N, C-alpha and C positions, 0 to 999 in steps of 0.2 A: 226464456234469460238472455235480455238483453245489452248485461253487462257483467263484467267481472263480480263472484260474490266469495266470500270465505263459508265453506259447508261445513269444518270440520279441523279440531287443535290435538294435537298429539304434543307432549311433553314428559320426558327423560331427565330425571335429577343427575347429573354426572358425580360418581363414587368420590372425587376431589370439590369440595365445595368452592373451593379458589377456580375453578373451571368453569360453573355456572349450570348452567339449565341447557339441555339440545330441546331446542321445538320445531311442530312440523304442522306446517299449517298446510292446508288442501282447497286449492282455489278452483271454481268451476269458470271457464273461459270461456265466453262465448264463441265459436268456431270459426265466425267472420274476421275475428280477430286475432284469436289463439298463437298462428304462426308468426304474427308480428309483433307478440309480445313477451318482453322481457320481464323477469321477476328478478328485484333484490329486497337484500333485508337490511333496514335501520331499526336503531334503539333508541327510546328518550323518554323521560319520564315528564310528568307537568312540573315547568318551570326550568326544564333543559333549552337551553338557547340554541343549541344545533340535534341533529340525529345525523350521529355518526354511521357509518354502514358497516354490515355485518359479515363477514365471510357466510354464503349462503350457497347450497348447492340443490338444483332440481331434481329430487330422487326420483320421479315417477314421473309420467306423463302417458294418459291413456285416453281415447275417443269417451266421452260421456253422452248423455242426450243433451244433445240440443249445444254441444260445444267438445270441449275439453278440461278432464279433472289431471290437475297439474300438484304434485307437492313438492312443496320446499322447505327445505328444511337449513334453520341458521342454531348457531350456540349462542346463548343471550348470557353476559359476564354475570360474575356475582353480583346479587344485588340487584338485579334488573329483572323486573315481571313483567314489562310490553315489549310488544314488537310490531312494527310496522311495516307493511309492504309493500315496494313500489314498484308499479308498474306502469313501464312505459311502452307504449304503442305507440309504432311507426304507421302512420298514416298513408293512404295508396298514394297522396302525392307529395310525401316526403315530411310532413310534419309529424312532429312527434306530441302526445299528448300524454300527462304524467299524472295518474290518480293514486291514492294512497288508502290503506286498508289497514284497519287499528287489531291488531290482535292481543286485547288486553288484558291489564293483571287479572281479573276475572276468570280472564278464559286459560291464561296460561296453567292458573291455582285449580281449577276444578278439573285441567289435564292432568296435573299432575297427582291429583287427588286420584284420577281414576287408576292411573298407573301404578299409585302403590297399591288401591286394591287389586288390581290387577296378578300382579306381580308378588304378592305374599306368597310364599312357597311354606310347607310343614314347618320347616325346623325354624320359621321366622313367626309360626303361630303360636296363638298361648297351649302351652300342650301340657300341663299339669294337670289342669282340669278337664282336657281331651282323656288322660289317660286314665283319672278315678272313674269317669263316664261310662268307661269302656272295658275297665277291668272286671273279672269274671263276679258276681255276687255269689253271695251265700249261700243264695237257692240254686244257681248255677253248679255251684262245687260240688253240693250235695246230689244234683242230677247226675253231674259226670260220674263221680264215686260209684252210684248205683247202674250207672250203665255199663263202665269199664270192668266192673265186676261181675257183671251177668256176659260177658266174652266169653268165647271159647276159648282154649287154652291157644291154639294156634294164632289166633288174632291177643295175646296177652303177653306181648316178648318181653323182656328182661332188658332193662335199662340202664346201664352201669354208668355214673356219673364220675367220672373222676377230676378230680383236683389236688394238686401240690399244692402242699400249706408250708408258707416260710415266715413265720413272725409278722404275719397281718394284727391291726390291732383286731383286741379280742371281743370289742362288739361290732365289728363289721363280719367275723368270721361266725360270729352268732350268731347274727341276721341273713348268713348265708344257708347254716346248715339250719335253720329254721323254715325257710323258704322251700327247701328240699321235705324237708318232712310232713309241709301243707300241701303238698301233690296231691292234686283227686285223682290221678291215675297211683295206683300203689302197688304197683309191683318194677321196685326199684332197687338200686341200691348206691350206695354213696362210696366212696373210695378217695379216703384222705390220706394222702401221702404225706406224711409230716416230717417236713425237710428241717425245723426249728432249731436243733438240737438244746440247748440248755434256756430250754423259756419257760420256764413255771407258768407264768399264764396262760399260756396255748396248753400245754398238757391238763392243768386244770381242769379247762373248758372242753378241752376232746375226752378227758375223764368222765364227767357230767353228761354223756348222750347218752340217753337210754333206750337204743332203735336197735334190733338185729340187721338191721337193713343197712346200719351203717360201720363201716370195718375202716380203723386205723391201722395204717402200716406206718413203724416207725423207717424212716430210711436218711443216708446220709445226703447233706446238702452237695447236691453238684452244680449244672448248670440248670433252669428253668427246663432245656430240651429232655435234659435226660431225668431231671426228677417227673415229669409227665412220662417217658416210655418208663420210669419205676412204675409207677401208677396205674399203666396200661396193662402191667403184666400181671396185676393183681386182680383188673376188671373182668368178670365171668358172663357179661352181659350180650345180649343178641344185635344189639346198638348201642353205643359208646357216645355219652353227653359231654362238652368240657364246660366246667363253671370253675370260675377264676375265684380263689376263694376269701375277695374283700365284695364280689357283685353277688346280685340278687335276682331271682328268677320267679316270674307268677304262678301262682299256686296251678294255672290248670296248661303249664308248659309243655309239661309230658303229654298230657291228656290230648292235647292238638297233635304234639307229632304222633303219637299210634293212631290218631285218625287219619292221618295223612296218609301215614304208610297202610292203611286200610283201601285207600285208594289209589296207592302208589307202593305196591306191595316188593317192587324191585329197584325202590328207591335204594343208594349207598351212600349219599352223601344228602344233607338233610342243613336248611338255617333257617332263622324265622327275623322279625324284627325285631330292632332293639332301642333304646334311648338311654343318655344319662342320670343320673342321680346323684343328688348330694343331700347335706342337711344345711338348713339352715342355724339362723341365729337363736333358735329356739328349740332344736336339735330334730324338727321334724323337718323329713324326707319329703326333696321335690322333686318331681321330674322334668327333663327339657333335653333340646335335641334330638329329636326323634329323626329315627331313619328308618323310615319305610321305603324297603327294598323292593326293586325290580328283581325279577324271579332272575334262574342261573344266566348269567350274560358273561358270555368268556373273554369276551376284547376288555369290557369292565374290571373285570378282577385281577386281568396283567397290570391293570394300571394303579390299581389299590385295593387291597383286603376288606371290601364291602361286604362278605359274606362275614367275617368273622365272628360273633356270639347270635345264637347259639348252635356251637357247630356238631351234628351229630353223624355219626359213620356207620356204620356197618359191620359185624366181624369178617362177613366175606371182604369187603374193602381194606380192613386191616389187615387181614391174613395175606391179601396180595399185594402190600405195599412193604416198603420198607421204614423202618422210623427212624423221626429226623436227627441230625445229628448236632455237634454245637455249631458248628456252622450258620446254621438257622439260628442262633440261639435269640430268643424272645417273637421270633416271626414263625416257630414250631405249629403253629396254629395255620398259616399263611402253604407252609409248605406242605402240612397236611390237607390242604382242601386240594392242592393243584393234585397231589397225587389219590388223592379219591376219587376227584375229577376223572382222574385219567383212566380208572378203569370200572368208573361206575357204568352201571347198566341205566338208570336214572338218577337223576338230582332233584331235587323236592326244595321247593320254598314255601314255607309256612305263615302266609302271610297275617301273621297275628304279632303286637308288640308284647315279647313273652321275655325277655333280657333285658337287665338296668345294669348299665356299665356303671361303679360308683368312683364319680371325682372325688380324688383328695388329692393331698401334695405329691404323696410317691406312684401315683399313679399316672401312666401314660394319657388318660383320659384330660389330666388338667397339665400334667409338664412333660411335655415332648421329649425334653431333655434328660429325663429321668431315666432313660435305654436309649442313649445314643447310638450304640451297637445294633438296633434294632433295626431303623432306618437299611446298612447294610446287610442285615440276617435279609429283609424282605425282599433286595434287588436280587440276592443270590437266591431266594426260594424261586421266584420270577425266570431267572436265567436259566436255573437250574430244570422246570419245567417245559421249559423251551428247547433246550438242549435235548431232554431225552424224548419230547416229542417230536422229533428232528426239525425244528423250525429253524432256521439262519438269523440269527439277529444278534440284537446288542440293546442290554437293558439299562439305561440310564435312569437317573432319577430324575423325576416330575415338578413341576411348576406348583404344585400346589406338600404341604408337608404329608411325609410318608405317602408320596405318593412315585408313581415310576413310568419313564417313558420306552416303549419298545420301539427300534429301529429296527426295523426287515433290512438284510442285505439286499441289494441289487446284484448282478451277475457285473462282470467285466469283459468287454465294452458294456455299456449301457442297456437294457432293452428297447428295441425301438417301441414309439409311442404313436400313434393314429389321432391327432384332436381332431374332432369332427365339430364345425363349428356351425351350426344354424342361423342361417339370416333370416330374419320373420320380418326385414323392412319395415321392422316400427321401430326399433333401437338404434345403434351409433354403431355401426359394423366398424369404422375405423380405429374406434376407441377401443373395441375388442382385439383388432388386430394388434395393434400397435401395445396393448398391456401384454399380448403372449410376448410378440417377437422381442419387444422393448425390454421386458422383466424376468424373463424365464430362465432361470441358470440352468435348465436342462442342459446335457451337450447337443450342442445346435443340430449337429448331422444324425441323432439318432429320433427326430422327430418331425412329423410334418403335418401340415394344414389341410383339413378338405372343408371346405366351406360348401355347403348345400345349398344351395337359392333356387326361387322360385325360376320357370323357365322363361318365364319375358323381363326378368333382372340379367338375367344370363351375362351380356356383353357388357353391362354396368358394372356388377359385383366384380367378376375378371376383373376390368379394368381396374378399382381400387384396390381390389387382393393385392395384386400384382405390383402397382404403384404403393401400397401402405409397406409390402414385405420387402421390396426392394430398396425402402429407402433408412431400414431399420435394420436390414440385412447384417448379422455377427460373421460370415463367409456364406452360405448357401444353403439353401432351406427350401424344402420344396413346399410349393402351397398350388391346389389344385380347388376349380370350382366344379361343383356337381351340379346339376339341373334335376329338381322336381315337378313334377306339371303344378301349376300354379292351381292353387286350394287343398295341395296335396295332405293329408293329417300329419300328424306328429310322427307317426310309427311308421309311416312310407319315409318320409324324411331323413328319419333316422339309418332305415334301411337304407338307402341311398347311400348313405354316408358311409355305412359298416362296408356296403359292398364294393366301396370304391377306396375302401384304407388298406394302405400295405402291409400295415400290423397287426398282430394279434391283438395288440392292447388297446384300449379306445376310452378316449376321453369325451365326452361330449360339455359345448358350451351352445352357447349364442349368442348373439348381438346385444346385448343387455348385460353382458359380463363383463369382469373386468379382472385381470389377473392381480393381487394387491400386492405379495411376496414373491421374492424369487422362488422360493423352494418348493410352490403351493405344486408342481407336476410330479415331482419326488416324492414329497410327500401321500399323493393320489393315489400313487401305483404300487406304493412300497406293499401297502397290507394283502394285496393280490398276489405276492407270493408264495402266502400262505393257501395249501390247498381249497380248503374249506370256504376262503372268503373268494367270494363271486363278484360282489360289488361292492366299492368304497365312495367314500360322498365326504366333502371339506364343509368346514364353516363357513356358511353362507351371510356377509353381512351387506347390510344397507351403505349406499354411498357416501352416507356421513359416519360410518365405520362402527355406528350400533348394529349389534348382531339381531340379521334378521331371523335364521333357524339354524340349529345345530340336528340334523337329522329332520325327522318328522314323525308327529303322534296320530296312529292311526286310534280312532275315536270307537267307543262301539256301535255307531248306527253308520261306519265304511267312511264318514268324513276324516276330512287330514287337520291335524292343528301344525302348527309350528312351536319348536323347542327353543326358549330364553331370547322372545323379540323384544328389543329394546336396552337389553342390557351392554355393559361395555366388554370389551373382548378381555379384557382385565378382570371381569369379575365371574367369581367360578362357579355361583349358581347353586341350586341346591344338591346338596351331598359331594359336591363339587363335580358335577357333571359338567360343566359345560370345560374344564382343562382336559376331560380327559375323552380318549377313543373309547368306543362303545358298541355294541349291535345294535341295531334297531330294524324293527319292519320294513320302512318305506322311507326313501330320500328322494329328493329332487331330482328331476332329469338332469339341468343345469349341473353342472360340475362331477358328474356320474362316470366314474371308472371301471371297467369291467375288459372281459374277454368278447370277442367278436361272436367266437362259439357260446358264451354264454346268451347274446342277444337273440343268435339264429335258432337256439335250442330253446329258451324259454320268452322271447319276448311275444307279445299279441300282434297279428299279423295286421289289424285295426282295432285303434281305441283311441279315445280322445284322452288317457292318462295310463300311456305307455309306460313310464316311471312305476308307477305303484301297483298295475299288474305285473309287472316286471319281477318288481320286488317282493310280493308278495310266492309268487312261483319259484323264485331264487329259497327262499326261506321251506315252504310246502317241500321243496327237494331238496332237504338238508344242508341247503347252502346259509353262506354268511352274510350279512348285509353290514357295513362299518361305517362309519362318520366319524373323524377325527376334528379336531379344530386347531391340528399345527400349521395347514396352508390355507389362510382362509381364500376365499375367493368374493368381491364386489358383485352384487346383483340390482340393476337399476330398475327394477320391474317388484312387482310383489312376486315372492316365491311360489305362491299360493294361486292357479286361477279361480274363480266364481263357483265352479262346477265341485273342485276339490273339498272347498269349505263346506257343501251343502251335505246335507245328510244323502247316502248313498246305499243304504241296508242291500243293494243286490250287489254291491261290491263283495259284499262279506257270502253272500250265498253261495259262492262256487270258493269261499276258500274260509271254510268252519270253523280251522282251528285257531284263526285271527278274528274272531266274533266280539272277542273279550278284550279287543284292545292291544295297544303294540306292548314290545319289551321293556318298557319303562313304567308299566302302568302295576298301579296298588291297590288294592281294592278301599285301600281309607285313603288316597289320593284321589281329587277331582280328574276325570278322563277329558275335559274339556278345558282346564285350566292348564296355561301353556309356561307355568313355572311351577309345577307341581305341587300344587293347593291341596288344602285339605278338603276332602269331600265333605258336604252338612251335614 
């Protein structure tokens, strides 16, 4: 490689078209000129008289065969589709040579097409045809009927479907009842608590139902919570399922739930995947907006009711919990989800799309303002759950409709925190130190900096660290430099920092990292106030502000994948997961917050990927690993090392519980997709 070459182009459309396109160009620069080459970006199309310079950033610099790999990012204004990279190389005798490398329109458009294909998530993909292709066939339903009829009595629990009814369009109610009558598992009862009062259309329809398993109970209309409770009083089943009066369930819904109970007999709370449906102009039903859900994820359900439909609760859990009151009216299912989870022996996700939430003018699926009180009711359901379980926190409204944000209460005075900053010698230690000391809003006298460096760099790093911290001091704050042997592995370097840390709470950074917002440290350590949370991690963004990852996805072959790369931080992503805290299996080492004791008990003594091993051990020990988007950190390198992106089946051999993927995986989703795309 005797001269710089363009090796790869990425492009990301920004949500506001007026802001244009973010383009990233990867250059290979010969080693003899790399240190003396400055790269800037300009734009210009054919016919332009000049090429204006664009704000650009070098996101990554790393060694490559024969030179240096450098990624430069620039935002192309609206209407522009070509980029020019200006390489200025300072000669050994002071002369400057300039070379231009064009990133043409075709390069940018091809990169945009790749991005569009890779970022397509399951909610954006065509769904109606998928639903029709995956629905149970008549032959399959007949087989299910024969199979379930032959099950032993103990394996055939009675399932009560409870449905409060209040003046729905009769066609919708008829369709709902028909979807229950069509069930391939036949040991069920449908309790229709009719609160419609003087409504002849509903009364006539209910009178026409000719099935002994359907019971109509006339009740006085009160709140939806009270109507639901009245219906529950009539239910006689071993398990109770909740179906709204205008929605639909698939004919194999109850069969799938009971089959799940055969494998998980202690499940007290069950839920399935769902989508939306509505009638088109020809009156034909169309399916859209699927929710292929993760398994039970406590932190995610604290932010919004992703469990939702079709909730099934055991008789045992119902007898151990109080009924929902009017204060959570319209969020009574959310409230019951928390109450059942608190006493559940096991919580089971049934990974089949079995429930269709009908969208029409009066439904919250279409009109979020149809039940304005539901937002506050949901907030109260989350707050009450945290209060019952002894978690000191305040629940506020989230950034997405019908979502919530939990702020855990920190003690006063604030907890002491040790920030262990790993100096690799390849990043920019000065920038990392400046951002921490210049932007962190945490009380300056309650955190310390412990810089871990190589023994050969100790004096130089000590001098730099004290210079930067003294220049930015808000008062006084400790900074100490700890030496590790040259060539020490990641686990040993972190261990050195842990041993030197003065506080139990520790946050791990490196010299490629930069604090973005002043609240980052507070947000990171807040979740550690919960006893079950042993590790927390922030949203990691690139230097140009686009997302690198929110947690990491553990793939079936043991490799790791990013979550949401290339999104803007204002993009909520699939099922709004980029806006919310959630539990996950693995997080990066950079930005990780944990207790010293957690590291000492569970971290590997020697590992090329200490963070992954630690997270897996935390999960196996029953702890929680949380990632949240509220206080992002910027990282000026790839969050994943090449070894982490490669197949590592040996990693899962010691952790068989994770062999099928991470907590955000669903069989309908592609485990190799970074944006929750559909499987083939």
